[in-house]
N, C-alpha and C positions, 0 to 999 in steps of 0.2 A: 918442611912444614908446607910449602906449597905443592910438594906432590901429593900429600895427605888430603888438601883440600881440592887438589885438581882431580883426585881419584874420587872423593867424597861427592862432588858435584858434576863432575864429566867435564869440566870446563877448565881452561888455561887460566891461572890465577894471575900472570900479567895482563892478561886482558881487563880481569875481575879489577885489578886495581885500577887502572885507568879509567874505568866506568862510573866511579863513584868520585864525583865533579866536587860537589861542596859539602859541607855539613853546616849545620846550625844547631847549637845546645840552647835548649831554653830550660833553665833550671827550675825548679818549682819555687814559688813565691816564699815558702818558710824558710828555705836555707838550713833546714835543719840537719844535723849529722846524722847519717844511716850507718847503723851496723851492717857489716859484711854478712848477706844473705844470699840464698839464690834468687834469681831475676826472673820474672817473665816478660818476655818480649812480646809488646802488643804491637801487631803491623798494620797500617792503614795506608791505601794508596791515594787517597782522598786528604783533603786540609782539615778533617775532621774525623772523629770516632763516634760511631752509632751509639745510641744508648744502651742496647742490648751486649754491646762488646764491653762497653765500660763496666755494666753492673756483672757479667760475667767474669771478667778479668780481676775485679776488685774482689767477687766474692772466693774466686780461686787462689788469688794470692794468699786472702786472709787464711783459707784453710790449710795451704802449704808453707806458710809462715814466710812467705817470699815478699819481694818489693816488685814494683811495677815500672818498665821503661816503655814509655810509649813512643813508638816509631813511626813518622809520617814519611813515606818515600814518593820522592817526584823522580818519573822515569822519562817525563817529555824531554827536558832539556833547556826548554827555554823558560826564562823570566823565574829562574829559582829563588831570587829575593822575593819576588811577589807571593810566591807559594809558602814560602818560610814563615812570612810575615803574618799570611792569613791563618797558617797551622799554629803560630803561637797563640795568636789572639781567640782561636777556636779551643783551647787545651782546657779552660778552666772548670768546666764540667767534669773532666776527668780527674783532673788534679784534685777538686774538692772530692770528689767521692772517694778517692783514695784516701785525703788526709782524714774524712770523718771516720774512715776504719783504722786509723792510725798506722796507716802504710807509707813506707818511702816511696818516693814516685820522682821520676826525671822523664824528661821530654827531648828526643832527638828529630832532627829534621835533615835526612840526607837526600842527596840525587844519585841516581844511578840505576842498575838493574837489581831488581828485590833480591834474588838469590843470592848475588854478589855481594851487597850490601850486608845481608844477613851473615854470610860466610864470614866477612870482616869483623863484624861485631863479636863473633864467635871465637874468632881466632884472638882478638884483642881481650876477650873478658871471660874466662871460664866458668864464671858465676851464672850465665844465661843457663836455666834449666829448661823453660818451656818457651815456645814461639805459638802466638796466636794469630791468626789470621782474621781481620775484620771482613770477611766474607761470610756471610751466614748461608747455611743449608737447610732449606726446609724438610724435614723429616716426620711424617705420619702426625702434622699438628704442632711438633715441637721445632725450635731453633736449635741447630747445633753449629758450631763453629770449629774450623780445623785448627788442632792442636797438636804439635808435634814436639819431639825434645832431641836432643843431639844424639841420643842413639838411634834414632828412627830416622835421621838424616843420612847417618853414616850406613846404614841398611841399603839405601836407595842405590 
């Protein structure tokens, strides 16, 4: 399996495993049982998510009958606890938007290299269907977000 992901990302997975230092899981406050569905991983390198990505990902999850996993990634390496606390305090708007649409929602806060963290999550859980980065791109008056699938990742 390590060979597969090292080919997939062009990196040594042993290094990838050592770069993910700490993890904090902030479950949704409803604590409801979620049925097994496909998941959309929404990634932000900030302790918060933009209103645009919240709206976009909730709409996409509703259309594709998917649940949402919001992931804050901390690549700095110092004061992970402060970053995790801030991320958990600022997740309410995202959680509420998903809840209003009847979607299952979870929140993760991880430390490490973004590519490595995402690869590890995919390796642990095959239910992730899409990954959306909270890095909007302006295109002729409209805002788009990078969305990719596991198949797209394999093609790199």
